[in-house]
C-alpha positions in Angstrom: 28.2 1.7 23.1 26.0 0.6 26.0 23.0 -1.7 25.9 19.7 -0.4 27.3 17.7 -2.3 29.9 14.8 -1.2 32.1 15.7 -0.3 35.7 14.8 -3.0 38.2 13.4 -5.4 35.6 14.9 -8.9 35.2 16.4 -9.4 31.7 18.7 -11.5 29.6 21.7 -10.4 27.6 23.3 -12.2 24.6 27.0 -12.0 23.8 29.5 -13.9 21.6 32.7 -15.6 22.9 35.8 -16.1 20.8 38.3 -18.8 21.6 41.7 -17.7 23.0 44.4 -19.0 20.7 47.6 -17.6 19.2 46.8 -18.5 15.6 43.2 -17.7 14.9 40.0 -16.5 16.5 36.9 -18.7 16.2 33.6 -18.7 18.1 33.8 -20.9 21.2 30.9 -23.3 21.3 31.8 -25.8 24.1 32.5 -23.6 27.1 31.3 -24.7 30.6 31.1 -21.8 32.9 32.1 -21.9 36.6 31.1 -19.6 39.4 33.1 -16.4 39.2 33.4 -16.4 35.4 30.6 -13.8 35.1 31.0 -10.8 37.5 29.0 -7.6 37.8 29.6 -4.1 39.1 26.7 -1.6 39.7 27.3 2.1 39.5 31.1 1.5 39.6 30.9 -0.5 42.9 32.8 -3.6 43.9 32.8 -6.5 41.5 30.5 -9.4 42.6 29.7 -12.8 41.1 26.5 -12.8 39.0 23.6 -14.8 40.4 23.4 -16.9 37.2 26.0 -18.5 35.0 26.1 -18.0 31.2 24.6 -20.7 28.9 25.6 -21.5 25.3 22.8 -20.9 22.7 24.4 -21.9 19.4 27.2 -21.0 17.1 29.3 -19.3 19.8 26.5 -17.1 21.2 25.7 -17.2 24.9 23.0 -15.8 27.2 23.2 -14.6 30.8 20.1 -13.9 32.9 20.1 -10.9 35.2 17.7 -10.6 38.1 15.7 -7.5 39.0 18.1 -6.8 41.8 21.1 -6.9 39.5 19.4 -4.2 37.2 18.6 -1.7 39.9 21.5 0.6 39.1 22.0 3.4 36.6 25.2 1.9 35.1 26.0 -1.8 35.0 29.2 -3.4 33.9 29.6 -7.2 33.4 32.9 -8.9 32.8 33.1 -12.4 31.2 36.6 -13.6 32.2 37.8 -17.2 32.5 38.7 -17.5 36.2 40.9 -20.6 35.6 42.8 -21.5 32.4 42.2 -19.0 29.7 39.8 -20.6 27.2 38.1 -17.5 25.6 38.9 -13.9 25.1 37.7 -11.5 27.8 34.4 -9.9 27.2 33.0 -6.7 28.7 29.3 -5.7 28.5 28.1 -2.2 29.5 24.4 -1.5 30.3 22.6 1.7 30.9 19.1 1.6 32.5 16.0 3.7 31.8 12.4 4.1 33.0 13.2 5.4 36.5 14.5 8.5 38.1 17.2 6.2 39.7 18.2 5.0 36.2 20.7 6.5 33.8 17.7 7.7 31.7 14.5 8.6 33.5 12.4 8.5 30.3 10.3 5.3 29.7 10.6 4.2 26.1 8.4 1.1 26.5 5.2 1.5 24.5 3.2 -0.6 22.0 4.0 1.6 19.1 7.6 2.5 19.9 6.9 6.1 21.1 8.3 7.6 24.3 5.6 8.3 26.9 5.7 11.7 28.6 3.3 13.9 30.6 2.0 17.2 29.4 2.0 19.9 32.1 0.2 22.7 30.3 -0.5 24.3 26.9 -0.3 27.9 25.8 -3.4 29.7 24.6 -4.3 28.6 21.0 -1.3 26.3 20.7 -3.5 23.5 19.3 -4.8 24.5 15.9 -6.1 22.6 12.8 -2.7 23.1 11.1 -0.7 21.7 14.1 -2.8 18.5 14.1 -2.0 16.3 11.1 -4.7 14.5 9.2 -5.7 11.3 11.1 -3.2 12.3 13.9 -5.7 11.4 16.6 -5.6 7.6 16.4 -7.2 5.2 18.9 -3.7 4.0 19.7 -2.6 7.5 20.7 -5.0 7.6 23.7 -4.5 5.4 26.7 -7.5 3.7 28.1 -9.3 6.3 30.2 -6.8 9.0 29.2 -9.6 11.6 28.5 -11.3 12.1 31.9 -13.5 14.9 33.2 -10.6 16.1 35.4 -8.3 16.5 32.3 -10.8 18.6 30.3 -11.7 21.9 31.8 -15.4 23.0 32.0 -16.7 24.1 28.6 -13.3 23.5 27.0 -14.8 21.9 23.9 -17.8 24.0 22.8 -19.5 24.4 19.5 -16.9 27.0 18.5 -14.1 24.5 19.0 -15.6 21.9 16.7 -15.4 22.6 12.9 -18.5 22.1 10.9 -18.8 18.4 10.0 -15.9 17.5 12.4 -17.8 14.7 14.1 -19.2 12.3 11.5 -20.5 8.7 11.7 -17.2 7.3 10.6 -15.3 9.0 13.4 -16.9 6.8 16.0 -16.5 3.0 16.2 -19.5 0.9 17.1 -20.3 1.4 20.8 -17.7 4.2 21.2 -20.0 6.2 23.5 -21.8 3.9 25.8 -23.6 4.4 29.1 -20.4 4.1 31.0 -18.8 7.0 29.1 -21.5 9.5 30.0 -21.8 10.7 33.6 -25.0 10.5 35.4 -27.1 13.5 34.5 -24.8 14.7 31.8 -27.5 14.4 29.1 -30.6 15.9 30.7 -33.9 17.1 29.3 -32.3 20.6 29.0 -30.0 19.3 26.2 -32.3 16.7 24.5 -35.9 17.2 23.6 -38.6 14.7 24.4 -39.0 13.9 20.7 -35.4 12.5 20.6 -36.1 10.0 23.3 -39.4 8.9 21.6 -37.7 8.5 18.3 -34.7 6.5 19.7 -37.1 4.2 21.6 -39.4 3.7 18.7 -36.8 3.1 16.0 -34.0 1.3 17.8 -33.2 -2.4 17.7 -33.3 -3.2 21.4 -30.8 -6.0 21.8 -27.4 -6.5 23.5 -25.6 -6.3 20.2 -27.2 -3.1 19.1 -26.7 -1.5 22.5 -23.0 -2.3 22.4 -23.1 -4.5 25.5 -20.0 -6.8 25.8 -19.0 -9.3 28.4 -16.2 -8.2 30.7 -14.2 -9.9 33.4 -16.8 -8.7 36.0 -19.4 -10.8 34.2 -17.6 -14.0 35.1 -17.4 -15.6 38.6 -14.0 -16.1 40.1 -12.3 -19.1 38.5 -15.2 -19.5 36.1 -12.8 -20.3 33.2 -10.7 -23.1 34.7 -8.7 -25.9 33.1 -11.8 -28.1 33.4 -13.8 -25.7 31.2 -11.1 -25.0 28.6 -9.8 -28.2 26.9 -6.1 -28.9 27.1 -6.0 -28.9 23.3 -6.7 -25.2 23.3 -3.6 -24.4 25.4 -1.6 -26.9 23.3 -2.7 -25.2 20.0 -1.9 -21.7 21.3 1.6 -22.8 22.5 2.3 -24.6 19.2 1.1 -21.7 17.1 3.7 -19.4 18.8 6.5 -21.9 19.1 6.2 -23.3 15.6 6.0 -20.0 13.7 8.7 -20.2 11.0 11.6 -17.8 11.6 11.5 -16.9 7.9 8.2 -15.2 8.6 9.7 -12.8 11.1 10.9 -10.1 8.7 9.4 -7.0 10.3 12.0 -4.8 11.9 11.9 -4.2 15.7 9.6 -7.2 16.5 10.3 -9.8 19.1 10.2 -12.5 16.5 12.9 -10.9 14.5 15.1 -10.0 17.4 15.1 -13.6 18.7 16.6 -14.9 15.5 20.3 -15.7 15.2 20.4 -14.2 11.8 23.4 -15.4 9.8 27.1 -16.4 10.2 29.5 -16.9 7.3 32.4 -15.8 5.2 32.6 -12.6 3.2 32.9 -12.8 -0.6 35.4 -11.2 -2.9 34.2 -7.9 -4.2 33.6 -6.4 -0.8 34.4 -2.6 -0.8 34.7 0.2 1.7 31.0 0.7 2.2 29.5 -2.8 1.6 30.0 -6.5 2.2 29.0 -9.5 0.1 27.4 -12.1 2.3 27.9 -15.8 1.4 24.9 -17.9 2.1 22.6 -15.0 2.7 18.9 -14.7 1.8 17.8 -13.7 -1.7 15.0 -11.5 -0.2 15.6 -7.8 -0.6 15.8 -5.6 2.6 15.7 -8.6 4.9 18.8 -7.5 6.9 18.0 -3.8 6.8 18.8 -2.1 10.3 20.7 -5.2 11.5 24.3 -5.1 12.5 27.1 -7.0 10.8 30.2 -7.8 12.9 33.6 -9.1 11.6 34.7 -11.9 13.9 37.8 -13.1 12.2 40.2 -12.2 9.4 40.8 -8.7 8.0 38.7 -6.1 9.7 38.1 -8.2 12.9 36.3 -6.4 15.6 34.5 -3.9 13.4 30.7 -3.6 13.7 28.6 -1.7 11.1 24.9 -1.0 10.6 23.3 -2.4 7.4 21.5 0.5 5.8 20.3 -1.5 2.7 20.3 -5.1 1.6 20.0 -6.3 -2.0 19.2 -10.1 -2.3 18.7 -11.9 -5.6 22.0 -13.1 -6.9 23.9 -10.1 -5.5 23.7 -10.7 -1.7 25.1 -7.2 -1.1 24.8 -5.3 2.2 25.5 -1.6 2.2 27.0 -0.5 5.6 27.3 2.8 7.5 29.8 4.1 8.3 32.5 2.9 5.9 34.8 0.1 7.0 38.1 1.3 8.6 39.7 -1.9 7.4 37.9 -3.4 4.4 37.0 -7.1 4.9 38.1 -9.7 2.3 37.1 -13.2 1.4 39.3 -14.3 4.4 37.0 -12.5 6.8 34.1 -14.1 8.6 31.0 -12.2 9.8 28.0 -12.5 12.0 24.7 -10.6 11.5 22.6 -9.8 14.6 19.5 -7.7 15.1 20.3 -4.4 16.9 18.9 -4.7 20.4 21.2 -1.8 21.5 20.1 1.8 21.3 22.5 4.6 20.2 22.4 6.8 23.2 24.0 9.7 21.3 21.2 9.7 18.7 18.5 10.7 21.1 20.0 11.8 24.4 21.4 15.3 25.0 20.4 18.8 25.8 17.7 18.7 23.0 16.2 16.0 20.9 17.1 15.7 17.3 14.3 16.7 14.9 12.3 13.7 13.8 11.7 12.9 10.1 8.0 13.8 10.4 8.8 17.3 11.6 7.1 16.8 14.9 7.8 14.8 18.1 5.3 11.9 18.3 4.4 11.1 21.8 1.7 9.0 23.6 0.0 11.1 26.2 -0.4 8.9 29.2 -1.8 11.5 31.7 -2.5 15.2 31.9 -2.8 17.6 34.8 -6.2 18.9 35.8 -7.6 21.5 33.4 -4.7 21.3 30.9 -6.9 21.4 27.8 -9.1 24.5 28.0 -11.3 26.3 25.5 -8.6 29.0 25.2 -5.8 26.5 24.4 -7.8 24.9 21.6 -8.3 27.3 18.7 -11.7 27.6 17.1 -12.1 24.9 14.4 -8.8 23.3 15.4 -10.3 19.8 15.5 -11.9 19.0 12.2 -12.9 15.7 10.5 -9.4 15.4 9.0 -7.8 15.6 12.4 -9.7 12.6 13.8 -8.9 9.2 12.3 -11.7 6.7 11.6 -12.6 4.8 14.8 -10.1 6.9 16.8 -12.7 7.6 19.5 -14.1 4.4 20.9 -15.6 3.3 24.3 -12.2 2.5 25.8 -10.8 6.0 25.1 -13.5 7.9 27.1 -13.4 7.3 30.9 -16.6 6.8 32.8 -18.1 10.2 33.5 -15.6 12.0 31.3 -18.3 13.8 29.3 -20.7 15.6 31.6 -22.7 18.8 31.3 -19.7 20.6 32.7 -17.5 19.6 29.7 -20.1 19.9 26.9 -22.0 23.1 26.4 -25.7 23.1 25.4 -24.7 24.5 22.0 -22.8 21.3 21.1 -26.0 19.2 21.5 -27.9 21.7 19.5 -25.3 21.7 16.7 -25.2 17.9 16.6 -29.0 17.6 16.4 -29.4 20.3 13.8 -26.7 19.0 11.4 -27.2 15.2 11.7 -29.0 13.2 9.1 -32.1 11.9 10.9 -33.2 9.1 8.6 -33.8 5.3 9.0 -30.8 4.6 6.7 -28.5 6.9 8.6 -29.6 5.4 11.9 -29.1 1.8 10.6 -32.7 0.6 11.0 -34.6 -1.8 8.7 -38.4 -2.1 8.9 -39.8 -5.6 9.3 -43.4 -6.9 9.2 -43.7 -6.6 13.0 -42.9 -2.9 12.7 -46.0 -1.9 10.5 -49.7 -1.9 11.5 -52.2 -3.3 9.1 -53.0 -1.0 6.1 -50.3 1.5 7.2 -49.0 2.0 3.7 -51.5 2.4 0.9 -51.1 3.1 -2.8 -51.2 6.8 -2.1 -48.2 6.6 0.2 -45.9 5.0 -2.3 -44.2 7.2 -4.9 -43.7 5.9 -8.4 -40.6 3.5 -8.5 -40.0 4.2 -4.8 -39.8 0.5 -3.8 -37.0 -1.8 -5.0 -36.0 -5.3 -3.8 -33.1 -3.9 -1.7 -35.5 -1.8 0.4 -37.3 -4.8 2.0 -36.1 -7.3 4.6 -36.9 -11.0 4.0 -40.6 -11.6 4.5 -41.2 -7.9 5.4 -44.4 -7.6 3.3 -47.4 -9.9 4.0 -51.1 -9.7 3.0 -51.8 -8.3 6.4 -49.5 -5.4 5.8 -50.6 -4.3 2.3 -54.2 -3.0 1.8 -56.4 -3.9 -1.2 -55.5 -0.7 -3.0 -51.9 -1.8 -3.3 -52.9 -5.1 -5.0 -55.3 -3.1 -7.3 -52.4 -0.9 -8.3 -50.1 -3.9 -9.0 -52.9 -5.5 -11.2 -53.4 -2.2 -13.1 -49.7 -1.8 -13.8 -49.5 -5.4 -15.1 -52.5 -4.8 -17.4 -50.8 -1.6 -18.8 -47.5 -3.5 -19.4 -49.4 -6.4 -21.3 -51.4 -3.8 -23.4 -48.1 -2.1 -24.2 -46.6 -5.3 -25.5 -49.7 -6.0 -27.7 -50.3 -2.5 -29.1 -47.1 -0.6 -28.9 -44.0 -2.8 -29.0 -42.9 -4.0 -32.5 -41.1 -7.3 -33.5 -39.3 -8.3 -36.6 -40.3 -11.2 -39.0 -39.4 -14.7 -38.2 -35.8 -15.8 -39.0 -36.7 -19.5 -39.1 -39.1 -22.2 -38.2 -39.6 -22.2 -34.4 -39.0 -25.3 -32.2 -41.9 -27.1 -30.8 -41.2 -25.6 -27.3 -40.4 -22.1 -28.6 -41.8 -18.9 -26.9 -45.2 -17.5 -27.9 -43.6 -14.5 -29.5 -41.5 -16.7 -31.8 -44.5 -18.8 -32.8 -46.7 -15.6 -33.5 -43.9 -14.2 -35.7 -43.7 -17.5 -37.7 -47.4 -17.5 -38.4 -47.2 -13.9 -39.6 -44.3 -14.6 -41.8 -45.8 -17.8 -43.2 -49.1 -16.0 -44.1 -47.6 -12.8 -45.5 -44.4 -13.7 -47.4 -43.7 -15.5 -50.7 -43.6 -19.3 -50.9 -41.6 -20.8 -53.8 -41.9 -24.4 -54.7 -40.0 -26.8 -57.0 -40.6 -30.5 -57.7 -38.7 -31.5 -54.6 -38.7 -28.5 -52.2 -40.8 -25.5 -50.9 -39.1 -22.3 -49.7 -40.5 -19.5 -47.5 -38.8 -16.2 -48.4 -38.2 -13.1 -46.2 -38.7 -9.5 -47.1 -35.1 -9.3 -48.6 -35.6 -12.4 -50.8 -33.6 -14.7 -48.6 -34.8 -18.2 -47.7 -36.2 -18.0 -44.2 -37.0 -21.8 -44.1 -37.4 -24.7 -46.5 -39.3 -28.1 -46.6 -39.0 -31.2 -48.8 -41.9 -32.0 -51.2 -42.6 -35.6 -52.5 -45.4 -37.8 -53.9 -47.0 -40.0 -51.3 -47.6 -43.7 -51.9 -50.7 -43.3 -49.8 -53.8 -42.8 -51.9 -56.2 -40.1 -50.8 -59.7 -40.0 -52.3 -58.5 -42.2 -55.2 -55.4 -40.0 -56.1 -51.8 -39.8 -55.2 -51.2 -36.9 -52.7 -48.4 -34.3 -52.7 -46.8 -34.3 -49.2 -44.8 -31.3 -47.8 -42.3 -32.1 -45.1 -41.6 -30.0 -41.9 -40.1 -26.6 -42.4 -36.6 -26.3 -41.1 
């Protein structure tokens, strides 16, 4: 199986070397390469010395750097052979190139999301329908910057009949998605927008850089404005440390650079290994950590076999399921190495036709289209609805400057947007402040009952200069009604005990009513206030005072409790 490398791009290959002995095969870790030990042939031409020599990484793994000149061939063969005394076993590395018509594979598989980039030459009439576009299929990552240009979209291709009702909603556009650079000069004229729209936008908008979606770009900075004298060295140090010191244990996501750079694991197999699995001594306890990696037997029974790990169970099991089954089952005498699969199986995707993907459709990133590819006849009526456009899929970077002009958007589209949009302050994201209202603008007759809540007002929005006297009169009248309601309508139960000295007025009034209305029992030592049910609400001690009042000994009642 050949490794894939991009045509004419410098790269590095990694390979193991096994020591050459008559008794056992171990990884060689102390090899010093000489000129002529690594040789290259391009497109089956004459063998030549490689420009660089191989360097040991660790644990018997070596790397060899190839220049852009050495990768400008369709097929590349590299032989790693000891040119003097035989120290290691010979190694051959095969490479196929892609991304150029001169390479073995012309398709370019480099993209941020792993999809192959291709060009669309044309579409049949009605080929794009609402059923052929999956929900949220139109992601912002699916459009290259400036991919949708005026030249790509035919005149009147997207009219009001091509957009389903409710297809374009507020959540479909990220903040600043359609800015001044995205609309061609004269695209939105007075024929499409009434004068009232301009008046309303100007009167109600927040006119600031943030609200207008203005962001600084590279053109806003003078040449060399951000130099090393402006940016402290500590910033560069912190960035470098953050990347370099990232723990390898954190790189568990398949097909990432962090994962592929790891030397995963080397060790001995355990007893219990069977035809379709291998037990890994010293492996991680984390499930699925080694999924999609390759396990290679480097010594002992099964030496030379390489299998794909389809599933890994950690915990105490440390079991890796492999595909296909072992030809020779490894034993506890076998040693293995696990490496991330940087090679591509050419047979799985190359051929007369592509294999059907799991999703049932071929996912591609459209990098460019020919002029007039997307027309009103190729897009079925209602094909693009709100479910076909992911949230924030259409933003400012996806629409090229001048892409949307009066040639691409019919007048009916603007009419439909205006007639179906919610034209309220809340929908437009505006909040009224004190500076937005003239004196006495809102009187008591303008406010519906219970219309105003705390959440409706910005901080310090209402001042005495904004509200007229009628508003204050209405507030006072409402307060009087509430007080009268408490005094003449609301009811309260009898006191349940003597109130504290700092109790509420309601509790003290209830105590006086209960004290004046209910039974009071008295013994020689105590006095009791009873409730309606006969229970003792409160009690107080009674005693003869030694103080003589008007020539007699007085009876003193203590404080109720």
